C-alpha positions as protocol buffer text, in pm:
chain_id: "A"
residue {
  index: 1
  type: MET
  ca { x: 3584 y: -12034 z: -3887 }
}
residue {
  index: 2
  type: ASN
  ca { x: 3704 y: -12366 z: -4023 }
}
residue {
  index: 3
  type: GLY
  ca { x: 3936 y: -12313 z: -4314 }
}
residue {
  index: 4
  type: PRO
  ca { x: 4291 y: -12214 z: -4409 }
}
residue {
  index: 5
  type: GLU
  ca { x: 4523 y: -12108 z: -4129 }
}
residue {
  index: 6
  type: ILE
  ca { x: 4730 y: -11792 z: -4169 }
}
residue {
  index: 7
  type: THR
  ca { x: 4991 y: -11630 z: -3948 }
}
residue {
  index: 8
  type: LEU
  ca { x: 4914 y: -11270 z: -3866 }
}
residue {
  index: 9
  type: GLU
  ca { x: 5137 y: -11002 z: -3717 }
}
residue {
  index: 10
  type: VAL
  ca { x: 4985 y: -10671 z: -3610 }
}
residue {
  index: 11
  type: ALA
  ca { x: 5196 y: -10356 z: -3578 }
}
residue {
  index: 12
  type: PRO
  ca { x: 5272 y: -10262 z: -3215 }
}
residue {
  index: 13
  type: GLU
  ca { x: 5070 y: -9939 z: -3248 }
}
residue {
  index: 14
  type: LEU
  ca { x: 4759 y: -10142 z: -3330 }
}
residue {
  index: 15
  type: ARG
  ca { x: 4782 y: -10414 z: -3069 }
}
residue {
  index: 16
  type: LEU
  ca { x: 4558 y: -10228 z: -2825 }
}
residue {
  index: 17
  type: PHE
  ca { x: 4270 y: -10325 z: -3054 }
}
residue {
  index: 18
  type: VAL
  ca { x: 4323 y: -10701 z: -3036 }
}
residue {
  index: 19
  type: ALA
  ca { x: 4261 y: -10950 z: -2755 }
}
residue {
  index: 20
  type: HIS
  ca { x: 4533 y: -10969 z: -2490 }
}
residue {
  index: 21
  type: ASP
  ca { x: 4637 y: -11321 z: -2586 }
}
residue {
  index: 22
  type: ARG
  ca { x: 4715 y: -11201 z: -2941 }
}
residue {
  index: 23
  type: ARG
  ca { x: 4908 y: -10885 z: -2861 }
}
residue {
  index: 24
  type: HIS
  ca { x: 5255 y: -11035 z: -2852 }
}
residue {
  index: 25
  type: GLY
  ca { x: 5428 y: -11124 z: -3178 }
}
residue {
  index: 26
  type: ARG
  ca { x: 5261 y: -11344 z: -3436 }
}
residue {
  index: 27
  type: THR
  ca { x: 4934 y: -11527 z: -3398 }
}
residue {
  index: 28
  type: VAL
  ca { x: 4772 y: -11806 z: -3597 }
}
residue {
  index: 29
  type: VAL
  ca { x: 4425 y: -11729 z: -3732 }
}
residue {
  index: 30
  type: THR
  ca { x: 4186 y: -11981 z: -3886 }
}
residue {
  index: 31
  type: THR
  ca { x: 3987 y: -11824 z: -4171 }
}
residue {
  index: 32
  type: ASP
  ca { x: 3678 y: -11947 z: -4353 }
}
residue {
  index: 33
  type: GLY
  ca { x: 3845 y: -11950 z: -4695 }
}
residue {
  index: 34
  type: SER
  ca { x: 3615 y: -11689 z: -4848 }
}
residue {
  index: 35
  type: SER
  ca { x: 3631 y: -11376 z: -4630 }
}
residue {
  index: 36
  type: THR
  ca { x: 3856 y: -11092 z: -4738 }
}
residue {
  index: 37
  type: LEU
  ca { x: 4170 y: -10996 z: -4552 }
}
residue {
  index: 38
  type: GLY
  ca { x: 3998 y: -10672 z: -4454 }
}
residue {
  index: 39
  type: HIS
  ca { x: 3723 y: -10872 z: -4286 }
}
residue {
  index: 40
  type: VAL
  ca { x: 3978 y: -11087 z: -4103 }
}
residue {
  index: 41
  type: VAL
  ca { x: 4164 y: -10781 z: -3975 }
}
residue {
  index: 42
  type: GLU
  ca { x: 3841 y: -10623 z: -3852 }
}
residue {
  index: 43
  type: SER
  ca { x: 3735 y: -10950 z: -3686 }
}
residue {
  index: 44
  type: LEU
  ca { x: 4046 y: -10921 z: -3472 }
}
residue {
  index: 45
  type: GLY
  ca { x: 3926 y: -10578 z: -3355 }
}
residue {
  index: 46
  type: VAL
  ca { x: 4141 y: -10351 z: -3573 }
}
residue {
  index: 47
  type: PRO
  ca { x: 3935 y: -10082 z: -3753 }
}
residue {
  index: 48
  type: LEU
  ca { x: 4041 y: -10055 z: -4117 }
}
residue {
  index: 49
  type: THR
  ca { x: 4071 y: -9679 z: -4067 }
}
residue {
  index: 50
  type: GLU
  ca { x: 4379 y: -9759 z: -3857 }
}
residue {
  index: 51
  type: ALA
  ca { x: 4530 y: -10029 z: -4079 }
}
residue {
  index: 52
  type: GLY
  ca { x: 4787 y: -9906 z: -4325 }
}
residue {
  index: 53
  type: GLN
  ca { x: 4970 y: -10130 z: -4569 }
}
residue {
  index: 54
  type: LEU
  ca { x: 4880 y: -10499 z: -4566 }
}
residue {
  index: 55
  type: LEU
  ca { x: 5162 y: -10735 z: -4661 }
}
residue {
  index: 56
  type: VAL
  ca { x: 5126 y: -11103 z: -4752 }
}
residue {
  index: 57
  type: ASP
  ca { x: 5461 y: -11283 z: -4752 }
}
residue {
  index: 58
  type: GLY
  ca { x: 5624 y: -10942 z: -4789 }
}
residue {
  index: 59
  type: ARG
  ca { x: 5418 y: -10812 z: -5083 }
}
residue {
  index: 60
  type: PRO
  ca { x: 5145 y: -10545 z: -5059 }
}
residue {
  index: 61
  type: VAL
  ca { x: 4787 y: -10664 z: -5111 }
}
residue {
  index: 62
  type: PRO
  ca { x: 4449 y: -10486 z: -5105 }
}
residue {
  index: 63
  type: VAL
  ca { x: 4192 y: -10540 z: -4830 }
}
residue {
  index: 64
  type: SER
  ca { x: 3994 y: -10747 z: -5083 }
}
residue {
  index: 65
  type: HIS
  ca { x: 4265 y: -11017 z: -5087 }
}
residue {
  index: 66
  type: ILE
  ca { x: 4137 y: -11365 z: -4991 }
}
residue {
  index: 67
  type: PRO
  ca { x: 4393 y: -11521 z: -4754 }
}
residue {
  index: 68
  type: GLY
  ca { x: 4534 y: -11860 z: -4845 }
}
residue {
  index: 69
  type: ALA
  ca { x: 4670 y: -12134 z: -4625 }
}
residue {
  index: 70
  type: GLY
  ca { x: 5014 y: -12070 z: -4480 }
}
residue {
  index: 71
  type: GLU
  ca { x: 5033 y: -11700 z: -4566 }
}
residue {
  index: 72
  type: LEU
  ca { x: 5216 y: -11460 z: -4338 }
}
residue {
  index: 73
  type: VAL
  ca { x: 5015 y: -11138 z: -4307 }
}
residue {
  index: 74
  type: GLU
  ca { x: 5160 y: -10816 z: -4168 }
}
residue {
  index: 75
  type: VAL
  ca { x: 4919 y: -10539 z: -4069 }
}
residue {
  index: 76
  type: ARG
  ca { x: 5100 y: -10206 z: -4055 }
}
residue {
  index: 77
  type: ALA
  ca { x: 4972 y: -9887 z: -3899 }
}
residue {
  index: 78
  type: VAL
  ca { x: 4860 y: -9591 z: -4108 }
}
residue {
  index: 79
  type: ARG
  ca { x: 5157 y: -9389 z: -4224 }
}
residue {
  index: 80
  type: ARG
  ca { x: 5175 y: -9042 z: -4072 }
}
residue {
  index: 81
  type: PRO
  ca { x: 5116 y: -8776 z: -4183 }
}
residue {
  index: 82
  type: GLN
  ca { x: 4813 y: -8930 z: -4350 }
}
residue {
  index: 83
  type: GLN
  ca { x: 4693 y: -8785 z: -4677 }
}
residue {
  index: 84
  type: VAL
  ca { x: 4317 y: -8766 z: -4736 }
}
residue {
  index: 85
  type: PRO
  ca { x: 4265 y: -8728 z: -5113 }
}
residue {
  index: 86
  type: GLY
  ca { x: 3974 y: -8587 z: -5305 }
}
residue {
  index: 87
  type: ALA
  ca { x: 3830 y: -8315 z: -5080 }
}
residue {
  index: 88
  type: PRO
  ca { x: 3932 y: -8023 z: -4858 }
}
residue {
  index: 89
  type: LEU
  ca { x: 4036 y: -8160 z: -4519 }
}
residue {
  index: 90
  type: ARG
  ca { x: 3736 y: -8131 z: -4288 }
}
residue {
  index: 91
  type: PHE
  ca { x: 3637 y: -8322 z: -3977 }
}
residue {
  index: 92
  type: LEU
  ca { x: 3323 y: -8455 z: -3812 }
}
residue {
  index: 93
  type: LEU
  ca { x: 3340 y: -8543 z: -3442 }
}
residue {
  index: 94
  type: ASP
  ca { x: 3104 y: -8760 z: -3244 }
}
residue {
  index: 95
  type: VAL
  ca { x: 2916 y: -8653 z: -2932 }
}
residue {
  index: 96
  type: HIS
  ca { x: 3199 y: -8751 z: -2695 }
}
residue {
  index: 97
  type: LEU
  ca { x: 3464 y: -8523 z: -2848 }
}
residue {
  index: 98
  type: GLY
  ca { x: 3324 y: -8177 z: -2778 }
}
residue {
  index: 99
  type: THR
  ca { x: 3642 y: -8037 z: -2620 }
}
residue {
  index: 100
  type: LEU
  ca { x: 3853 y: -8159 z: -2911 }
}
residue {
  index: 101
  type: ALA
  ca { x: 3608 y: -8000 z: -3156 }
}
residue {
  index: 102
  type: ARG
  ca { x: 3632 y: -7663 z: -2981 }
}
residue {
  index: 103
  type: ARG
  ca { x: 4011 y: -7674 z: -2978 }
}
residue {
  index: 104
  type: LEU
  ca { x: 4030 y: -7762 z: -3347 }
}
residue {
  index: 105
  type: ARG
  ca { x: 3798 y: -7469 z: -3422 }
}
residue {
  index: 106
  type: LEU
  ca { x: 4012 y: -7242 z: -3205 }
}
residue {
  index: 107
  type: LEU
  ca { x: 4297 y: -7327 z: -3442 }
}
residue {
  index: 108
  type: GLY
  ca { x: 4085 y: -7252 z: -3749 }
}
residue {
  index: 109
  type: VAL
  ca { x: 4028 y: -7618 z: -3845 }
}
residue {
  index: 110
  type: ASP
  ca { x: 3688 y: -7700 z: -3998 }
}
residue {
  index: 111
  type: ALA
  ca { x: 3543 y: -7933 z: -3733 }
}
residue {
  index: 112
  type: ALA
  ca { x: 3172 y: -8014 z: -3734 }
}
residue {
  index: 113
  type: TYR
  ca { x: 3041 y: -8156 z: -3409 }
}
residue {
  index: 114
  type: GLU
  ca { x: 2715 y: -8315 z: -3303 }
}
residue {
  index: 115
  type: SER
  ca { x: 2638 y: -8207 z: -2946 }
}
residue {
  index: 116
  type: GLU
  ca { x: 2357 y: -8462 z: -2927 }
}
residue {
  index: 117
  type: ASP
  ca { x: 2379 y: -8833 z: -2998 }
}
residue {
  index: 118
  type: ILE
  ca { x: 2218 y: -8864 z: -3342 }
}
residue {
  index: 119
  type: GLY
  ca { x: 2318 y: -9230 z: -3375 }
}
residue {
  index: 120
  type: ASP
  ca { x: 2590 y: -9411 z: -3566 }
}
residue {
  index: 121
  type: PRO
  ca { x: 2401 y: -9445 z: -3897 }
}
residue {
  index: 122
  type: ALA
  ca { x: 2331 y: -9071 z: -3912 }
}
residue {
  index: 123
  type: LEU
  ca { x: 2692 y: -8981 z: -3828 }
}
residue {
  index: 124
  type: ALA
  ca { x: 2826 y: -9218 z: -4093 }
}
residue {
  index: 125
  type: ALA
  ca { x: 2584 y: -9078 z: -4351 }
}
residue {
  index: 126
  type: LEU
  ca { x: 2685 y: -8721 z: -4262 }
}
residue {
  index: 127
  type: SER
  ca { x: 3051 y: -8810 z: -4305 }
}
residue {
  index: 128
  type: ALA
  ca { x: 2977 y: -8939 z: -4654 }
}
residue {
  index: 129
  type: GLU
  ca { x: 2743 y: -8656 z: -4750 }
}
residue {
  index: 130
  type: GLN
  ca { x: 2982 y: -8379 z: -4644 }
}
residue {
  index: 131
  type: ARG
  ca { x: 3304 y: -8571 z: -4718 }
}
residue {
  index: 132
  type: ARG
  ca { x: 3440 y: -8525 z: -4367 }
}
residue {
  index: 133
  type: VAL
  ca { x: 3687 y: -8739 z: -4176 }
}
residue {
  index: 134
  type: LEU
  ca { x: 3492 y: -8893 z: -3890 }
}
residue {
  index: 135
  type: LEU
  ca { x: 3681 y: -8878 z: -3560 }
}
residue {
  index: 136
  type: SER
  ca { x: 3568 y: -9113 z: -3285 }
}
residue {
  index: 137
  type: ARG
  ca { x: 3676 y: -9342 z: -3002 }
}
residue {
  index: 138
  type: ASP
  ca { x: 3395 y: -9581 z: -3098 }
}
residue {
  index: 139
  type: ARG
  ca { x: 3548 y: -9869 z: -3294 }
}
residue {
  index: 140
  type: GLY
  ca { x: 3209 y: -9994 z: -3405 }
}
residue {
  index: 141
  type: LEU
  ca { x: 3123 y: -9658 z: -3558 }
}
residue {
  index: 142
  type: LEU
  ca { x: 3449 y: -9655 z: -3753 }
}
residue {
  index: 143
  type: ARG
  ca { x: 3367 y: -9996 z: -3901 }
}
residue {
  index: 144
  type: ARG
  ca { x: 3055 y: -9867 z: -4075 }
}
residue {
  index: 145
  type: ARG
  ca { x: 3095 y: -9891 z: -4451 }
}
residue {
  index: 146
  type: GLU
  ca { x: 2909 y: -9565 z: -4519 }
}
residue {
  index: 147
  type: ILE
  ca { x: 3172 y: -9335 z: -4370 }
}
residue {
  index: 148
  type: TRP
  ca { x: 3378 y: -9139 z: -4619 }
}
residue {
  index: 149
  type: ALA
  ca { x: 3694 y: -9152 z: -4409 }
}
residue {
  index: 150
  type: GLY
  ca { x: 3760 y: -9200 z: -4041 }
}
residue {
  index: 151
  type: ALA
  ca { x: 4017 y: -9208 z: -3765 }
}
residue {
  index: 152
  type: TYR
  ca { x: 4031 y: -9347 z: -3415 }
}
residue {
  index: 153
  type: VAL
  ca { x: 4116 y: -9094 z: -3142 }
}
residue {
  index: 154
  type: TYR
  ca { x: 4360 y: -9284 z: -2924 }
}
residue {
  index: 155
  type: SER
  ca { x: 4360 y: -9081 z: -2603 }
}
residue {
  index: 156
  type: ASP
  ca { x: 4083 y: -8971 z: -2368 }
}
residue {
  index: 157
  type: ARG
  ca { x: 4276 y: -8653 z: -2275 }
}
residue {
  index: 158
  type: PRO
  ca { x: 4193 y: -8345 z: -2487 }
}
residue {
  index: 159
  type: GLU
  ca { x: 4555 y: -8224 z: -2500 }
}
residue {
  index: 160
  type: GLU
  ca { x: 4676 y: -8557 z: -2635 }
}
residue {
  index: 161
  type: GLN
  ca { x: 4376 y: -8591 z: -2866 }
}
residue {
  index: 162
  type: LEU
  ca { x: 4460 y: -8257 z: -3028 }
}
residue {
  index: 163
  type: ARG
  ca { x: 4825 y: -8349 z: -3083 }
}
residue {
  index: 164
  type: ASP
  ca { x: 4720 y: -8686 z: -3224 }
}
residue {
  index: 165
  type: VAL
  ca { x: 4485 y: -8534 z: -3482 }
}
residue {
  index: 166
  type: LEU
  ca { x: 4720 y: -8250 z: -3577 }
}
residue {
  index: 167
  type: GLY
  ca { x: 5015 y: -8486 z: -3613 }
}
residue {
  index: 168
  type: ARG
  ca { x: 4821 y: -8745 z: -3813 }
}
residue {
  index: 169
  type: PHE
  ca { x: 4648 y: -8515 z: -4062 }
}
residue {
  index: 170
  type: THR
  ca { x: 4858 y: -8193 z: -4049 }
}
residue {
  index: 171
  type: PRO
  ca { x: 4562 y: -7959 z: -4121 }
}
residue {
  index: 172
  type: VAL
  ca { x: 4636 y: -7597 z: -4207 }
}
residue {
  index: 173
  type: LEU
  ca { x: 4610 y: -7391 z: -3889 }
}
residue {
  index: 174
  type: ALA
  ca { x: 4455 y: -7043 z: -3894 }
}
residue {
  index: 175
  type: PRO
  ca { x: 4400 y: -6957 z: -3526 }
}
residue {
  index: 176
  type: TRP
  ca { x: 4118 y: -6728 z: -3413 }
}
residue {
  index: 177
  type: THR
  ca { x: 3928 y: -6750 z: -3742 }
}
residue {
  index: 178
  type: ARG
  ca { x: 3644 y: -6988 z: -3646 }
}
residue {
  index: 179
  type: CYS
  ca { x: 3361 y: -6977 z: -3398 }
}
residue {
  index: 180
  type: THR
  ca { x: 3427 y: -7233 z: -3126 }
}
residue {
  index: 181
  type: ALA
  ca { x: 3052 y: -7263 z: -3067 }
}
residue {
  index: 182
  type: CYS
  ca { x: 2923 y: -7338 z: -3418 }
}
residue {
  index: 183
  type: ASN
  ca { x: 3229 y: -7370 z: -3650 }
}
residue {
  index: 184
  type: GLY
  ca { x: 3132 y: -7060 z: -3851 }
}
residue {
  index: 185
  type: GLU
  ca { x: 3391 y: -6813 z: -3977 }
}
residue {
  index: 186
  type: LEU
  ca { x: 3482 y: -6505 z: -3771 }
}
residue {
  index: 187
  type: ALA
  ca { x: 3516 y: -6152 z: -3901 }
}
residue {
  index: 188
  type: ALA
  ca { x: 3633 y: -5832 z: -3733 }
}
residue {
  index: 189
  type: ALA
  ca { x: 3340 y: -5644 z: -3580 }
}
residue {
  index: 190
  type: ASP
  ca { x: 3297 y: -5275 z: -3508 }
}
residue {
  index: 191
  type: LYS
  ca { x: 3235 y: -5212 z: -3138 }
}
residue {
  index: 192
  type: ASP
  ca { x: 2930 y: -5000 z: -3207 }
}
residue {
  index: 193
  type: SER
  ca { x: 2770 y: -5276 z: -3414 }
}
residue {
  index: 194
  type: VAL
  ca { x: 2791 y: -5534 z: -3135 }
}
residue {
  index: 195
  type: SER
  ca { x: 2759 y: -5316 z: -2825 }
}
residue {
  index: 196
  type: ALA
  ca { x: 2387 y: -5380 z: -2785 }
}
residue {
  index: 197
  type: GLY
  ca { x: 2456 y: -5741 z: -2693 }
}
residue {
  index: 198
  type: LEU
  ca { x: 2743 y: -5671 z: -2453 }
}
residue {
  index: 199
  type: GLU
  ca { x: 2737 y: -5618 z: -2079 }
}
residue {
  index: 200
  type: GLN
  ca { x: 2834 y: -5270 z: -1962 }
}
residue {
  index: 201
  type: GLY
  ca { x: 3163 y: -5386 z: -1812 }
}
residue {
  index: 202
  type: THR
  ca { x: 3266 y: -5553 z: -2137 }
}
residue {
  index: 203
  type: GLN
  ca { x: 3182 y: -5240 z: -2336 }
}
residue {
  index: 204
  type: ALA
  ca { x: 3398 y: -5031 z: -2106 }
}
residue {
  index: 205
  type: SER
  ca { x: 3695 y: -5272 z: -2092 }
}
residue {
  index: 206
  type: TYR
  ca { x: 3740 y: -5394 z: -2451 }
}
residue {
  index: 207
  type: ASP
  ca { x: 3763 y: -5235 z: -2794 }
}
residue {
  index: 208
  type: VAL
  ca { x: 3857 y: -5522 z: -3029 }
}
residue {
  index: 209
  type: PHE
  ca { x: 3585 y: -5768 z: -3126 }
}
residue {
  index: 210
  type: ALA
  ca { x: 3511 y: -6043 z: -3375 }
}
residue {
  index: 211
  type: GLN
  ca { x: 3174 y: -6187 z: -3469 }
}
residue {
  index: 212
  type: CYS
  ca { x: 3064 y: -6519 z: -3614 }
}
residue {
  index: 213
  type: ALA
  ca { x: 2906 y: -6483 z: -3957 }
}
residue {
  index: 214
  type: ASP
  ca { x: 2676 y: -6780 z: -3890 }
}
residue {
  index: 215
  type: CYS
  ca { x: 2549 y: -6763 z: -3533 }
}
residue {
  index: 216
  type: GLY
  ca { x: 2633 y: -6401 z: -3449 }
}
residue {
  index: 217
  type: ARG
  ca { x: 2834 y: -6482 z: -3138 }
}
residue {
  index: 218
  type: VAL
  ca { x: 3074 y: -6203 z: -3039 }
}
residue {
  index: 219
  type: TYR
  ca { x: 3432 y: -6264 z: -2925 }
}
residue {
  index: 220
  type: TRP
  ca { x: 3684 y: -6051 z: -2737 }
}
residue {
  index: 221
  type: ARG
  ca { x: 3994 y: -6099 z: -2524 }
}
residue {
  index: 222
  type: GLY
  ca { x: 3816 y: -6195 z: -2206 }
}
residue {
  index: 223
  type: ALA
  ca { x: 3911 y: -6368 z: -1883 }
}
residue {
  index: 224
  type: HIS
  ca { x: 3990 y: -6702 z: -2050 }
}
residue {
  index: 225
  type: HIS
  ca { x: 4207 y: -6556 z: -2324 }
}
residue {
  index: 226
  type: ALA
  ca { x: 4541 y: -6647 z: -2163 }
}
residue {
  index: 227
  type: ARG
  ca { x: 4444 y: -7016 z: -2140 }
}
residue {
  index: 228
  type: LEU
  ca { x: 4327 y: -7023 z: -2501 }
}
residue {
  index: 229
  type: GLU
  ca { x: 4637 y: -6837 z: -2613 }
}
residue {
  index: 230
  type: ALA
  ca { x: 4851 y: -7109 z: -2455 }
}
residue {
  index: 231
  type: VAL
  ca { x: 4667 y: -7379 z: -2653 }
}
residue {
  index: 232
  type: VAL
  ca { x: 4718 y: -7185 z: -2976 }
}
residue {
  index: 233
  type: THR
  ca { x: 5083 y: -7104 z: -2907 }
}
residue {
  index: 234
  type: ASP
  ca { x: 5172 y: -7466 z: -2831 }
}
residue {
  index: 235
  type: ALA
  ca { x: 4995 y: -7596 z: -3142 }
}
residue {
  index: 236
  type: VAL
  ca { x: 5147 y: -7338 z: -3376 }
}
residue {
  index: 237
  type: ARG
  ca { x: 5494 y: -7395 z: -3231 }
}
residue {
  index: 238
  type: GLU
  ca { x: 5474 y: -7769 z: -3296 }
}
residue {
  index: 239
  type: PHE
  ca { x: 5263 y: -7790 z: -3612 }
}
residue {
  index: 240
  type: GLY
  ca { x: 5292 y: -7446 z: -3778 }
}
residue {
  index: 241
  type: ALA
  ca { x: 5022 y: -7220 z: -3920 }
}
residue {
  index: 242
  type: ALA
  ca { x: 4911 y: -7078 z: -4253 }
}
residue {
  index: 243
  type: GLY
  ca { x: 5145 y: -6786 z: -4305 }
}
residue {
  index: 244
  type: ASP
  ca { x: 5161 y: -6541 z: -4018 }
}
residue {
  index: 245
  type: GLN
  ca { x: 4936 y: -6618 z: -3724 }
}
residue {
  index: 246
  type: ALA
  ca { x: 4598 y: -6453 z: -3765 }
}
residue {
  index: 247
  type: SER
  ca { x: 4519 y: -6154 z: -3549 }
}
residue {
  index: 248
  type: THR
  ca { x: 4363 y: -6238 z: -3215 }
}
residue {
  index: 249
  type: PRO
  ca { x: 4006 y: -6107 z: -3171 }
}
């Protein structure tokens, strides 16, 4: 770039996205005189999904603003909790976030997940088609213009990922109401109606079942229930649920 110079200050929460030599305080950026402020911010490495209010000399401006010489630009982080207008809150997760997808579903959050790598263009198109918030740790994917809405997942640890998403978007929690395998809705199932697909020991040991309306998978309080119950209890304690906690299958 060979044009007007601006001074840019990125919020501390967003500095992990920029080069190390630009992470401390203000930095001078040379623009080309025609690119938008949104383009300049992205060129520094910050996905626009993570940029909140943009201020030029203290006044809010849109991402379409063309920076002028001498301007002081502040890039703030997205305000939390973040509101996603215009559609029911639903998520789409990329191939690397399978554990997070299952935990969101465990809490009753609508979380579509692609278990195979279908490619960035297809994921972005699916986000737009189904109006889902695309969750990813891939900054390049989040820069695609086709996505309807998106968010960077900051941690690589599932426990922290879950808290990050729940704290940022505050989805309504309805534990034990979704299939963790396919995201379908669960309904109470009569033991006799599902017994044909159960092992003999399960039939003898359990009486309460739920079944997915989409894939037919059957659920009961099995060996892993205590671990899953702990995930649910911690999330509901911190982020609340829709009315009384749903009955455990």
